N, C-alpha and C positions, 0 to 999 in steps of 0.2 A: 302204845297200842291204840289204834283208832277204833272207834265204835260205829255201829250202823253202816252207812254206805261210804263213809270217809275212808280213804286209803291210809296206810301207816305213814306217819310223818306229816299228815295234813296240818295239824296244829302248828308244828314248827315252820312249815312252809308259809302259813298265814302270818306268823310272827315275823319271819324273815322279809316277807313282802311289805309288811307295815313299816319295818325298820328301813328297808331300802327306799320306800316312798318318802319317808320323813327325811332321810339323808339327802335324797335328790332335791326335795323341796328347799331344804336349808342351803344346799350348795347353789341353787338357782338364785337365792336372795343375797348371796355374797357380792358386794359391790366390786367392780373391776374398773380399770382405767384410771383416769386422772382424778384426784381428789379435789373437791371444791374448797375454796378458801372461806366461803360464807354459806351458812345453812340454807338449804333450799326452801325451808318452811318458815323460819323466823328471821333470816338474814343476819344472825349472830355470827361472829367470826369463829371459825373452827380452828382450834389450836394446832400448831405444826406437829406436835407429838401425836395427836390423834390422826392427822393426815398421813403420817408415816406408818403408824401402827395398823391402820385400816385402809389399805389402798382402795381408791375409788369412793371414799366416804363422801356422802352428800348432805349429811345432817349433823347437827350438834348432838351431844350426848342426851340432852333433855328431850329434844324432838324425836330422836331415834328410840329412846325408851318408851315414849308415848305411842309411837308407831307400832312397836313390838307388843305392847299391852293390848292394843286394839286388834292386832292380828291373832294373838293367842285367844282372845275372847271369842272371836268368830269361828275358830277351828276346834271346838271342843266336842264335836259330834263324832262318836265312834261308829263309823259306817260298817266296820267289819265285826262288830260285837255280836254276841249271840242274841237271840230273841229275848231270853230271860234278862240279860243285862240292859236291854233297851226298855223293858217294861217297868223297871224300878224307877 
């Protein structure tokens, strides 16, 4: 049951939209194409098992982990949160 001016199901629609955006963002970051033999960041060799497991991989595990840590740190803002959650 929605309250105020919101229609019924508005909260679920907001959750669904957030999940859909996150899935689309994750899918857009999946590498495709030919895998590199050497890391684009540090020039370390990328093991064949990793190149097979992750098609289109361009970074070694260490550099990829650092890249993902930096990406997560930058995207912690909840733009769809309520005013109350943003005031905390």
